[in-house]
PDBQT receptor file of N, H, CA, C and O in Angstrom, charges set to zero:
ATOM      1  N   MET A   1      12.737   8.990  48.635  1.00  0.00    +0.000 N 
ATOM      2  CA  MET A   1      12.061   9.768  49.659  1.00  0.00    +0.000 C 
ATOM      3  C   MET A   1      10.588   9.522  49.606  1.00  0.00    +0.000 C 
ATOM      4  O   MET A   1       9.954   9.742  48.574  1.00  0.00    +0.000 OA
ATOM      5  N   ASP A   2      10.012   9.056  50.731  1.00  0.00    +0.000 N 
ATOM      6  H   ASP A   2      10.526   8.877  51.570  1.00  0.00    +0.000 HD
ATOM      7  CA  ASP A   2       8.617   8.745  50.818  1.00  0.00    +0.000 C 
ATOM      8  C   ASP A   2       7.864   9.721  51.706  1.00  0.00    +0.000 C 
ATOM      9  O   ASP A   2       7.818   9.567  52.927  1.00  0.00    +0.000 OA
ATOM     10  N   LEU A   3       7.277  10.721  51.077  1.00  0.00    +0.000 N 
ATOM     11  H   LEU A   3       7.313  10.846  50.085  1.00  0.00    +0.000 HD
ATOM     12  CA  LEU A   3       6.577  11.735  51.832  1.00  0.00    +0.000 C 
ATOM     13  C   LEU A   3       5.086  11.635  51.555  1.00  0.00    +0.000 C 
ATOM     14  O   LEU A   3       4.690  11.377  50.418  1.00  0.00    +0.000 OA
ATOM     15  N   THR A   4       4.269  11.830  52.548  1.00  0.00    +0.000 N 
ATOM     16  H   THR A   4       4.591  12.040  53.471  1.00  0.00    +0.000 HD
ATOM     17  CA  THR A   4       2.839  11.725  52.491  1.00  0.00    +0.000 C 
ATOM     18  C   THR A   4       2.292  12.721  51.448  1.00  0.00    +0.000 C 
ATOM     19  O   THR A   4       1.423  12.373  50.649  1.00  0.00    +0.000 OA
ATOM     20  N   THR A   5       2.813  13.964  51.465  1.00  0.00    +0.000 N 
ATOM     21  H   THR A   5       3.519  14.247  52.114  1.00  0.00    +0.000 HD
ATOM     22  CA  THR A   5       2.322  14.958  50.512  1.00  0.00    +0.000 C 
ATOM     23  C   THR A   5       2.985  14.858  49.159  1.00  0.00    +0.000 C 
ATOM     24  O   THR A   5       2.521  15.489  48.209  1.00  0.00    +0.000 OA
ATOM     25  N   GLY A   6       4.055  14.090  49.031  1.00  0.00    +0.000 N 
ATOM     26  H   GLY A   6       4.432  13.578  49.803  1.00  0.00    +0.000 HD
ATOM     27  CA  GLY A   6       4.734  13.962  47.762  1.00  0.00    +0.000 C 
ATOM     28  C   GLY A   6       5.653  15.115  47.350  1.00  0.00    +0.000 C 
ATOM     29  O   GLY A   6       6.145  15.176  46.223  1.00  0.00    +0.000 OA
ATOM     30  N   ARG A   7       5.867  16.025  48.305  1.00  0.00    +0.000 N 
ATOM     31  H   ARG A   7       5.468  15.976  49.221  1.00  0.00    +0.000 HD
ATOM     32  CA  ARG A   7       6.729  17.184  47.988  1.00  0.00    +0.000 C 
ATOM     33  C   ARG A   7       7.333  17.625  49.325  1.00  0.00    +0.000 C 
ATOM     34  O   ARG A   7       6.883  17.218  50.396  1.00  0.00    +0.000 OA
ATOM     35  N   LEU A   8       8.379  18.480  49.228  1.00  0.00    +0.000 N 
ATOM     36  H   LEU A   8       8.745  18.810  48.358  1.00  0.00    +0.000 HD
ATOM     37  CA  LEU A   8       9.011  19.095  50.400  1.00  0.00    +0.000 C 
ATOM     38  C   LEU A   8       8.245  20.368  50.705  1.00  0.00    +0.000 C 
ATOM     39  O   LEU A   8       7.611  20.954  49.828  1.00  0.00    +0.000 OA
ATOM     40  N   ALA A   9       8.310  20.768  51.903  1.00  0.00    +0.000 N 
ATOM     41  H   ALA A   9       8.825  20.292  52.615  1.00  0.00    +0.000 HD
ATOM     42  CA  ALA A   9       7.672  22.028  52.458  1.00  0.00    +0.000 C 
ATOM     43  C   ALA A   9       8.369  23.211  51.825  1.00  0.00    +0.000 C 
ATOM     44  O   ALA A   9       9.593  23.206  51.693  1.00  0.00    +0.000 OA
ATOM     45  N   GLU A  10       7.639  24.196  51.442  1.00  0.00    +0.000 N 
ATOM     46  H   GLU A  10       6.645  24.200  51.550  1.00  0.00    +0.000 HD
ATOM     47  CA  GLU A  10       8.170  25.466  50.944  1.00  0.00    +0.000 C 
ATOM     48  C   GLU A  10       8.620  26.321  52.088  1.00  0.00    +0.000 C 
ATOM     49  O   GLU A  10       8.026  26.227  53.162  1.00  0.00    +0.000 OA
ATOM     50  N   PRO A  11       9.654  27.174  51.937  1.00  0.00    +0.000 N 
ATOM     51  CA  PRO A  11      10.089  28.019  53.037  1.00  0.00    +0.000 C 
ATOM     52  C   PRO A  11       8.957  28.844  53.640  1.00  0.00    +0.000 C 
ATOM     53  O   PRO A  11       8.924  29.025  54.857  1.00  0.00    +0.000 OA
ATOM     54  N   GLN A  12       7.999  29.367  52.806  1.00  0.00    +0.000 N 
ATOM     55  H   GLN A  12       8.025  29.220  51.817  1.00  0.00    +0.000 HD
ATOM     56  CA  GLN A  12       6.862  30.179  53.329  1.00  0.00    +0.000 C 
ATOM     57  C   GLN A  12       5.966  29.346  54.238  1.00  0.00    +0.000 C 
ATOM     58  O   GLN A  12       5.382  29.875  55.183  1.00  0.00    +0.000 OA
ATOM     59  N   GLU A  13       5.855  28.082  53.969  1.00  0.00    +0.000 N 
ATOM     60  H   GLU A  13       6.329  27.652  53.201  1.00  0.00    +0.000 HD
ATOM     61  CA  GLU A  13       4.994  27.190  54.855  1.00  0.00    +0.000 C 
ATOM     62  C   GLU A  13       5.664  27.070  56.199  1.00  0.00    +0.000 C 
ATOM     63  O   GLU A  13       4.975  27.087  57.220  1.00  0.00    +0.000 OA
ATOM     64  N   VAL A  14       6.979  26.950  56.250  1.00  0.00    +0.000 N 
ATOM     65  H   VAL A  14       7.539  26.936  55.421  1.00  0.00    +0.000 HD
ATOM     66  CA  VAL A  14       7.713  26.859  57.573  1.00  0.00    +0.000 C 
ATOM     67  C   VAL A  14       7.599  28.264  58.309  1.00  0.00    +0.000 C 
ATOM     68  O   VAL A  14       7.374  28.323  59.517  1.00  0.00    +0.000 OA
ATOM     69  N   ALA A  15       7.753  29.303  57.577  1.00  0.00    +0.000 N 
ATOM     70  H   ALA A  15       7.936  29.255  56.595  1.00  0.00    +0.000 HD
ATOM     71  CA  ALA A  15       7.603  30.627  58.157  1.00  0.00    +0.000 C 
ATOM     72  C   ALA A  15       6.192  30.865  58.750  1.00  0.00    +0.000 C 
ATOM     73  O   ALA A  15       6.066  31.458  59.822  1.00  0.00    +0.000 OA
ATOM     74  N   ASP A  16       5.151  30.409  58.062  1.00  0.00    +0.000 N 
ATOM     75  H   ASP A  16       5.253  29.927  57.191  1.00  0.00    +0.000 HD
ATOM     76  CA  ASP A  16       3.788  30.560  58.523  1.00  0.00    +0.000 C 
ATOM     77  C   ASP A  16       3.638  29.869  59.910  1.00  0.00    +0.000 C 
ATOM     78  O   ASP A  16       3.009  30.406  60.821  1.00  0.00    +0.000 OA
ATOM     79  N   VAL A  17       4.238  28.664  60.032  1.00  0.00    +0.000 N 
ATOM     80  H   VAL A  17       4.749  28.227  59.291  1.00  0.00    +0.000 HD
ATOM     81  CA  VAL A  17       4.100  27.974  61.298  1.00  0.00    +0.000 C 
ATOM     82  C   VAL A  17       4.822  28.722  62.462  1.00  0.00    +0.000 C 
ATOM     83  O   VAL A  17       4.354  28.790  63.599  1.00  0.00    +0.000 OA
ATOM     84  N   ILE A  18       5.982  29.266  62.080  1.00  0.00    +0.000 N 
ATOM     85  H   ILE A  18       6.363  29.211  61.157  1.00  0.00    +0.000 HD
ATOM     86  CA  ILE A  18       6.777  30.003  63.081  1.00  0.00    +0.000 C 
ATOM     87  C   ILE A  18       6.058  31.289  63.558  1.00  0.00    +0.000 C 
ATOM     88  O   ILE A  18       6.130  31.638  64.736  1.00  0.00    +0.000 OA
ATOM     89  N   VAL A  19       5.377  31.974  62.650  1.00  0.00    +0.000 N 
ATOM     90  H   VAL A  19       5.318  31.690  61.693  1.00  0.00    +0.000 HD
ATOM     91  CA  VAL A  19       4.700  33.229  62.993  1.00  0.00    +0.000 C 
ATOM     92  C   VAL A  19       3.358  33.014  63.712  1.00  0.00    +0.000 C 
ATOM     93  O   VAL A  19       2.949  33.844  64.524  1.00  0.00    +0.000 OA
ATOM     94  N   LEU A  20       2.655  31.862  63.403  1.00  0.00    +0.000 N 
ATOM     95  H   LEU A  20       2.988  31.188  62.743  1.00  0.00    +0.000 HD
ATOM     96  CA  LEU A  20       1.341  31.643  63.930  1.00  0.00    +0.000 C 
ATOM     97  C   LEU A  20       1.261  31.868  65.464  1.00  0.00    +0.000 C 
ATOM     98  O   LEU A  20       0.400  32.628  65.907  1.00  0.00    +0.000 OA
ATOM     99  N   PRO A  21       2.092  31.259  66.256  1.00  0.00    +0.000 N 
ATOM    100  CA  PRO A  21       1.950  31.417  67.775  1.00  0.00    +0.000 C 
ATOM    101  C   PRO A  21       2.041  32.893  68.244  1.00  0.00    +0.000 C 
ATOM    102  O   PRO A  21       1.540  33.247  69.311  1.00  0.00    +0.000 OA
ATOM    103  N   ALA A  22       2.666  33.703  67.455  1.00  0.00    +0.000 N 
ATOM    104  H   ALA A  22       3.073  33.415  66.588  1.00  0.00    +0.000 HD
ATOM    105  CA  ALA A  22       2.802  35.175  67.886  1.00  0.00    +0.000 C 
ATOM    106  C   ALA A  22       1.669  35.947  67.365  1.00  0.00    +0.000 C 
ATOM    107  O   ALA A  22       1.569  37.120  67.724  1.00  0.00    +0.000 OA
ATOM    108  N   SER A  23       0.801  35.444  66.566  1.00  0.00    +0.000 N 
ATOM    109  H   SER A  23       0.882  34.491  66.275  1.00  0.00    +0.000 HD
ATOM    110  CA  SER A  23      -0.256  36.228  65.911  1.00  0.00    +0.000 C 
ATOM    111  C   SER A  23      -1.553  36.281  66.805  1.00  0.00    +0.000 C 
ATOM    112  O   SER A  23      -1.728  35.421  67.667  1.00  0.00    +0.000 OA
ATOM    113  N   PRO A  24      -2.348  37.169  66.620  1.00  0.00    +0.000 N 
ATOM    114  CA  PRO A  24      -3.640  37.293  67.300  1.00  0.00    +0.000 C 
ATOM    115  C   PRO A  24      -4.546  36.138  67.045  1.00  0.00    +0.000 C 
ATOM    116  O   PRO A  24      -5.436  35.867  67.851  1.00  0.00    +0.000 OA
ATOM    117  N   ARG A  25      -4.355  35.441  65.948  1.00  0.00    +0.000 N 
ATOM    118  H   ARG A  25      -3.631  35.662  65.294  1.00  0.00    +0.000 HD
ATOM    119  CA  ARG A  25      -5.202  34.313  65.591  1.00  0.00    +0.000 C 
ATOM    120  C   ARG A  25      -5.014  33.085  66.514  1.00  0.00    +0.000 C 
ATOM    121  O   ARG A  25      -5.829  32.163  66.486  1.00  0.00    +0.000 OA
ATOM    122  N   SER A  26      -3.999  33.077  67.283  1.00  0.00    +0.000 N 
ATOM    123  H   SER A  26      -3.337  33.827  67.306  1.00  0.00    +0.000 HD
ATOM    124  CA  SER A  26      -3.792  31.978  68.238  1.00  0.00    +0.000 C 
ATOM    125  C   SER A  26      -3.919  32.420  69.683  1.00  0.00    +0.000 C 
ATOM    126  O   SER A  26      -3.252  31.871  70.560  1.00  0.00    +0.000 OA
ATOM    127  N   GLY A  27      -4.784  33.426  69.949  1.00  0.00    +0.000 N 
ATOM    128  H   GLY A  27      -5.326  33.873  69.238  1.00  0.00    +0.000 HD
ATOM    129  CA  GLY A  27      -4.925  33.991  71.261  1.00  0.00    +0.000 C 
ATOM    130  C   GLY A  27      -5.356  33.030  72.386  1.00  0.00    +0.000 C 
ATOM    131  O   GLY A  27      -5.079  33.259  73.563  1.00  0.00    +0.000 OA
ATOM    132  N   SER A  28      -6.050  31.937  71.978  1.00  0.00    +0.000 N 
ATOM    133  H   SER A  28      -6.275  31.751  71.021  1.00  0.00    +0.000 HD
ATOM    134  CA  SER A  28      -6.535  30.955  72.937  1.00  0.00    +0.000 C 
ATOM    135  C   SER A  28      -5.621  29.768  73.031  1.00  0.00    +0.000 C 
ATOM    136  O   SER A  28      -5.933  28.849  73.789  1.00  0.00    +0.000 OA
ATOM    137  N   SER A  29      -4.526  29.713  72.328  1.00  0.00    +0.000 N 
ATOM    138  H   SER A  29      -4.273  30.459  71.713  1.00  0.00    +0.000 HD
ATOM    139  CA  SER A  29      -3.564  28.572  72.401  1.00  0.00    +0.000 C 
ATOM    140  C   SER A  29      -2.676  28.761  73.585  1.00  0.00    +0.000 C 
ATOM    141  O   SER A  29      -2.175  29.855  73.845  1.00  0.00    +0.000 OA
ATOM    142  N   THR A  30      -2.477  27.651  74.325  1.00  0.00    +0.000 N 
ATOM    143  H   THR A  30      -2.884  26.762  74.114  1.00  0.00    +0.000 HD
ATOM    144  CA  THR A  30      -1.591  27.653  75.457  1.00  0.00    +0.000 C 
ATOM    145  C   THR A  30      -0.333  26.861  75.212  1.00  0.00    +0.000 C 
ATOM    146  O   THR A  30       0.643  26.983  75.952  1.00  0.00    +0.000 OA
ATOM    147  N   GLY A  31      -0.354  26.059  74.186  1.00  0.00    +0.000 N 
ATOM    148  H   GLY A  31      -1.147  25.960  73.585  1.00  0.00    +0.000 HD
ATOM    149  CA  GLY A  31       0.833  25.279  73.831  1.00  0.00    +0.000 C 
ATOM    150  C   GLY A  31       0.520  24.374  72.668  1.00  0.00    +0.000 C 
ATOM    151  O   GLY A  31      -0.607  23.897  72.537  1.00  0.00    +0.000 OA
ATOM    152  N   ALA A  32       1.515  24.128  71.809  1.00  0.00    +0.000 N 
ATOM    153  H   ALA A  32       2.430  24.516  71.916  1.00  0.00    +0.000 HD
ATOM    154  CA  ALA A  32       1.341  23.286  70.641  1.00  0.00    +0.000 C 
ATOM    155  C   ALA A  32       2.686  22.854  70.158  1.00  0.00    +0.000 C 
ATOM    156  O   ALA A  32       3.719  23.450  70.461  1.00  0.00    +0.000 OA
ATOM    157  N   GLU A  33       2.636  21.789  69.391  1.00  0.00    +0.000 N 
ATOM    158  H   GLU A  33       1.796  21.305  69.145  1.00  0.00    +0.000 HD
ATOM    159  CA  GLU A  33       3.815  21.272  68.746  1.00  0.00    +0.000 C 
ATOM    160  C   GLU A  33       3.495  21.076  67.281  1.00  0.00    +0.000 C 
ATOM    161  O   GLU A  33       2.506  20.416  66.962  1.00  0.00    +0.000 OA
ATOM    162  N   PHE A  34       4.270  21.610  66.398  1.00  0.00    +0.000 N 
ATOM    163  H   PHE A  34       5.074  22.146  66.657  1.00  0.00    +0.000 HD
ATOM    164  CA  PHE A  34       3.997  21.544  64.981  1.00  0.00    +0.000 C 
ATOM    165  C   PHE A  34       5.108  20.782  64.247  1.00  0.00    +0.000 C 
ATOM    166  O   PHE A  34       6.282  21.058  64.491  1.00  0.00    +0.000 OA
ATOM    167  N   ALA A  35       4.810  19.915  63.434  1.00  0.00    +0.000 N 
ATOM    168  H   ALA A  35       3.856  19.690  63.236  1.00  0.00    +0.000 HD
ATOM    169  CA  ALA A  35       5.799  19.187  62.574  1.00  0.00    +0.000 C 
ATOM    170  C   ALA A  35       5.568  19.651  61.132  1.00  0.00    +0.000 C 
ATOM    171  O   ALA A  35       4.536  19.341  60.537  1.00  0.00    +0.000 OA
ATOM    172  N   VAL A  36       6.487  20.361  60.598  1.00  0.00    +0.000 N 
ATOM    173  H   VAL A  36       7.325  20.613  61.081  1.00  0.00    +0.000 HD
ATOM    174  CA  VAL A  36       6.469  20.811  59.178  1.00  0.00    +0.000 C 
ATOM    175  C   VAL A  36       7.489  19.870  58.473  1.00  0.00    +0.000 C 
ATOM    176  O   VAL A  36       8.639  20.220  58.208  1.00  0.00    +0.000 OA
ATOM    177  N   ASP A  37       6.970  18.647  58.191  1.00  0.00    +0.000 N 
ATOM    178  H   ASP A  37       6.036  18.363  58.405  1.00  0.00    +0.000 HD
ATOM    179  CA  ASP A  37       7.911  17.719  57.618  1.00  0.00    +0.000 C 
ATOM    180  C   ASP A  37       7.300  16.957  56.454  1.00  0.00    +0.000 C 
ATOM    181  O   ASP A  37       7.739  15.857  56.119  1.00  0.00    +0.000 OA
ATOM    182  N   SER A  38       6.289  17.549  55.842  1.00  0.00    +0.000 N 
ATOM    183  H   SER A  38       5.932  18.443  56.114  1.00  0.00    +0.000 HD
ATOM    184  CA  SER A  38       5.636  16.966  54.610  1.00  0.00    +0.000 C 
ATOM    185  C   SER A  38       5.070  15.555  54.874  1.00  0.00    +0.000 C 
ATOM    186  O   SER A  38       4.856  14.788  53.935  1.00  0.00    +0.000 OA
ATOM    187  N   GLY A  39       4.845  15.237  56.079  1.00  0.00    +0.000 N 
ATOM    188  H   GLY A  39       5.019  15.860  56.842  1.00  0.00    +0.000 HD
ATOM    189  CA  GLY A  39       4.304  13.889  56.411  1.00  0.00    +0.000 C 
ATOM    190  C   GLY A  39       5.363  12.834  56.583  1.00  0.00    +0.000 C 
ATOM    191  O   GLY A  39       5.049  11.644  56.587  1.00  0.00    +0.000 OA
ATOM    192  N   TYR A  40       6.626  13.237  56.725  1.00  0.00    +0.000 N 
ATOM    193  H   TYR A  40       6.881  14.204  56.722  1.00  0.00    +0.000 HD
ATOM    194  CA  TYR A  40       7.687  12.256  56.797  1.00  0.00    +0.000 C 
ATOM    195  C   TYR A  40       7.546  11.409  58.122  1.00  0.00    +0.000 C 
ATOM    196  O   TYR A  40       7.781  10.200  58.114  1.00  0.00    +0.000 OA
ATOM    197  N   VAL A  41       7.180  12.043  59.193  1.00  0.00    +0.000 N 
ATOM    198  H   VAL A  41       6.990  13.025  59.200  1.00  0.00    +0.000 HD
ATOM    199  CA  VAL A  41       7.039  11.281  60.466  1.00  0.00    +0.000 C 
ATOM    200  C   VAL A  41       5.560  10.893  60.486  1.00  0.00    +0.000 C 
ATOM    201  O   VAL A  41       4.680  11.754  60.445  1.00  0.00    +0.000 OA
ATOM    202  N   LYS A  42       5.300   9.584  60.549  1.00  0.00    +0.000 N 
ATOM    203  H   LYS A  42       6.015   8.885  60.582  1.00  0.00    +0.000 HD
ATOM    204  CA  LYS A  42       3.988   8.953  60.463  1.00  0.00    +0.000 C 
ATOM    205  C   LYS A  42       3.333   8.776  61.818  1.00  0.00    +0.000 C 
ATOM    206  O   LYS A  42       2.166   8.385  61.860  1.00  0.00    +0.000 OA
ATOM    207  N   ALA A  43       3.990   9.033  62.906  1.00  0.00    +0.000 N 
ATOM    208  H   ALA A  43       4.938   9.351  62.873  1.00  0.00    +0.000 HD
ATOM    209  CA  ALA A  43       3.476   8.866  64.235  1.00  0.00    +0.000 C 
ATOM    210  C   ALA A  43       3.100  10.187  64.875  1.00  0.00    +0.000 C 
ATOM    211  O   ALA A  43       3.623  11.240  64.512  1.00  0.00    +0.000 OA
ATOM    212  N   VAL A  44       2.190  10.119  65.827  1.00  0.00    +0.000 N 
ATOM    213  H   VAL A  44       1.765   9.263  66.122  1.00  0.00    +0.000 HD
ATOM    214  CA  VAL A  44       1.781  11.315  66.576  1.00  0.00    +0.000 C 
ATOM    215  C   VAL A  44       2.507  11.404  67.841  1.00  0.00    +0.000 C 
ATOM    216  O   VAL A  44       2.297  12.344  68.608  1.00  0.00    +0.000 OA
TER     217      VAL A  44
């Protein structure tokens, strides 16, 4: 397995990304795409 970070994502890290769009901290966001893959996908 060749990951940029050298480790797999923890469940809490995935949960943080799921909760972020619903939080007040992303009030100005109109759309986003997040990849929680520990750097597995090297393309944007």
